[in-house]
C-alpha positions in Angstrom: 90.3 -4.5 166.0 86.7 -4.6 165.0 87.7 -5.0 161.3 89.8 -8.0 162.2 87.0 -9.7 164.1 84.6 -9.1 161.2 87.0 -10.5 158.7 87.6 -13.5 160.9 83.9 -14.2 161.4 83.4 -13.9 157.6 86.2 -16.4 156.9 84.7 -18.8 159.5 81.3 -18.5 157.9 82.7 -19.2 154.4 84.7 -22.2 155.6 81.6 -23.7 157.3 79.5 -23.1 154.2 82.0 -24.7 151.8 80.5 -27.7 150.0 80.9 -31.0 151.9 80.9 -34.5 150.3 78.0 -35.5 152.5 74.5 -36.2 151.3 71.2 -34.9 152.6 70.4 -37.9 154.8 71.8 -41.2 155.8 71.5 -44.1 153.4 68.7 -46.5 154.0 68.0 -50.2 153.1 65.7 -51.1 150.3 66.5 -54.8 150.5 67.5 -56.4 153.8 69.5 -59.7 153.5 67.6 -61.6 150.8 69.2 -65.0 149.8 69.5 -65.3 146.1 71.5 -68.2 144.6 74.8 -68.5 146.5 74.6 -65.0 148.0 72.8 -63.1 150.8 72.2 -59.6 149.3 71.4 -56.3 151.0 70.9 -53.0 149.2 71.3 -49.6 150.8 70.7 -46.3 148.9 70.8 -42.6 149.0 68.6 -41.8 145.9 69.4 -38.2 145.1 68.2 -37.0 141.7 69.9 -34.3 139.6 68.9 -32.1 136.7 72.4 -31.6 135.2 73.1 -35.3 134.4 75.5 -35.7 137.3 75.4 -39.2 138.9 74.1 -38.8 142.5 72.0 -41.9 143.1 74.3 -43.9 145.5 74.0 -47.6 146.0 75.8 -49.9 148.5 75.5 -53.6 147.8 76.3 -55.9 150.7 77.1 -59.4 149.4 77.6 -62.2 151.9 77.7 -65.9 151.6 74.6 -67.7 153.0 77.0 -69.7 155.3 80.2 -68.5 157.0 82.1 -71.4 155.5 82.3 -70.0 151.9 84.0 -66.6 151.5 82.9 -64.3 148.6 85.7 -64.7 146.0 87.5 -61.8 144.4 86.0 -60.8 141.0 82.5 -60.9 142.3 80.7 -57.7 141.1 77.2 -56.3 141.0 75.5 -54.3 138.4 72.9 -51.8 139.5 70.2 -50.9 136.9 67.5 -48.3 137.5 64.5 -47.6 135.3 62.0 -44.8 135.8 58.5 -46.1 136.7 56.7 -42.8 136.1 57.2 -42.6 132.3 56.6 -44.9 129.4 59.8 -46.5 128.3 60.7 -46.3 124.6 59.9 -49.4 122.5 62.3 -51.4 120.3 66.0 -50.8 120.2 65.7 -47.6 122.3 64.2 -49.6 125.3 67.7 -49.8 127.0 68.1 -46.0 126.9 65.4 -45.7 129.6 67.4 -47.9 131.9 70.6 -46.5 133.6 73.2 -48.8 135.0 76.6 -48.9 136.8 79.0 -51.6 137.9 79.9 -51.6 141.5 83.4 -51.4 142.9 84.6 -52.8 146.3 84.7 -50.3 149.1 88.3 -50.2 150.4 89.0 -53.5 148.7 86.2 -55.3 150.6 84.3 -57.6 148.1 81.4 -58.0 150.5 80.7 -54.2 150.5 80.4 -52.7 147.0 79.4 -49.2 145.8 78.0 -47.7 142.6 76.6 -44.3 141.6 73.8 -44.0 139.0 72.2 -40.9 137.4 68.6 -40.4 138.5 67.5 -37.6 136.1 64.3 -36.6 137.9 62.3 -37.0 141.1 59.9 -40.0 141.2 59.8 -43.7 141.5 62.5 -45.9 139.9 62.7 -49.7 139.6 66.0 -51.1 140.9 67.5 -54.3 139.6 70.8 -55.6 141.0 72.6 -58.5 139.4 75.5 -60.2 141.1 78.0 -62.2 139.1 81.1 -64.0 140.3 82.8 -67.3 140.5 80.0 -68.7 142.7 77.4 -67.9 140.0 74.8 -65.3 139.2 72.0 -63.8 141.4 69.5 -61.0 141.0 67.3 -58.8 143.4 64.6 -56.3 142.5 63.3 -53.4 144.5 62.2 -49.8 144.0 63.1 -46.3 145.2 61.7 -42.8 145.2 64.3 -40.4 144.0 64.3 -36.8 145.4 66.5 -33.8 145.0 69.2 -33.0 147.5 67.5 -30.2 149.6 70.7 -28.7 151.0 70.9 -24.9 150.3 73.7 -23.6 148.2 76.8 -22.5 150.2 76.2 -18.8 149.3 72.7 -19.0 150.8 74.1 -20.3 154.1 76.3 -17.2 154.3 73.2 -15.0 153.4 71.1 -16.7 156.1 73.9 -16.4 158.7 74.4 -12.7 157.9 71.7 -11.2 160.1 72.8 -13.3 163.1 76.5 -12.4 162.7 75.5 -8.7 162.4 73.4 -8.9 165.5 76.3 -10.6 167.4 78.7 -7.9 166.3 76.4 -5.1 167.3 75.7 -6.8 170.7 79.5 -7.2 171.3 80.1 -3.6 170.4 77.4 -2.5 172.8 78.9 -4.6 175.6 82.4 -3.2 175.0 81.1 0.4 175.1 79.3 -0.3 178.3 82.4 -1.7 179.9 84.5 1.2 178.7 81.9 3.7 180.1 81.9 1.9 183.4 85.7 1.9 183.6 85.8 5.6 182.7 83.2 6.3 185.4 85.2 4.4 188.0 88.4 6.1 187.2 86.8 9.6 187.1 85.5 9.5 190.6 87.6 11.4 193.1 87.8 10.1 196.6 87.0 12.6 199.3 89.0 12.6 202.6 
């Protein structure tokens, strides 16, 4: 019975520690409803940097018309370009190599809410340039972010950290079960005198 409980607790700990598609914190705005050309643009971001070249810098671009009369037409897209501010960009034809960019895609088919992921290859400040192009015309917004590494521990470390607590819980449960068994044995062993 104890082995089954231990195995069940271990499986639960591993399931809880499995990687989740979440980020280390909620996205936050870096541009709040700025009107540029025919659009009102907001930029939200979760600027996670990575060492392995994986794209983790997330950007949500909210594109709205300045007036409610004109809807944002299909085919309107934004391009997110980031450039590190803490290093000297290469000169000449290699200048574009320092900038990283991605084209957004509508979230669940909603043209007013678009998403892109960009590789931020180190911690530090980055310039952010967003260009919106569509049938209503072009627009651009600039901002900056400070990229940081995702600080969640690896899943195996969560199991390692939980280990002492699980062990203490198992030992405490075992102690309580032994006390209960001893009490029951003590009550059943008493002989009633007439």
